C-alpha angles and dihedrals in degrees: 000000000000121000093259093053090046092052091048097049105027118113137186112225117211112174105308093338124100114201120189114234086222088064092051096044092043092054091046089056087049091051091049089050090051090052090050089049091052089054091043093238120162092221089069090081101056091041089054092049090058090054092047092055091053094046092048089067091044098056092049090067097152093047094051094038093237125169087263103054096192124125114213097186094183091052092046094045092050090058088061089045090049091055094050095046091041090059088055092047092046091054094044095049092043090053091050090052092049089054088066100266118148093230138021095266142005112232117237139164116266094218131235096281092055091044092054089047091052093051093047090046092049094052096036094047091050091052092049098045099043097076090041093054091043092053089051091054102255121170118272136284083048095181088066090054090050093046091053092049095050093043092050091051093051094043094050091047089049091051091052089051093048096241111159090211092070089085090063091053088058090054089057090048095050093048089062097031099061098060092040094053092045092052090049093050098247096135099164092053092045090053092048089048088058090052090046090052093060091038094054093054089050089047092053093055092043094054090043090055092047089051092049092051090050091051091051090050092051092047091055091050104043094169094059116101114237115253097204108119116242122231 
């Protein structure tokens, strides 16, 4: 068996549970990407993409005939979405670095108009996607799968933009994601979601502190032009 076949088929058996190593490794790449995002490093995006590719095969369990033959279409689709949005974020952060910035992005508040748009988009997107995912045969409760997909899209987009609020969207995603993944038998992902939940709260306060320091620096140098990119 070559390394690729081993990675695709290997499982970790804990009691009566079989956990794909792809699920574990994919989530570890996701955690590494989250740490990179916390530190505002450009490498966070390509590392996340590797994890997304692995998890895409995991959440299409029935398609790939894995030990857990459950299709979570929202979870699988969001891996594709992650890859697309991550390419955008990768380019945006790299451009910011090339302009002489110390990190890939400078945290900033999104503003109330954007916040309202995010809330409306979260609820409206969930309502629209739920019947679509149900018709495609996604795992129940389908609304939770749709909620996770929409929240992940908005959070990843917010991270690319540098909005500090994106961490709070992840909190809302994790709160729904943990019970859904447990009920579907994806124990490794559910465990990582618990870790993500605590990490996202820490990330929010970390970015908020970075933003506060940047504002103090600008206020002490009024003649210096702001470096925050405009939308």
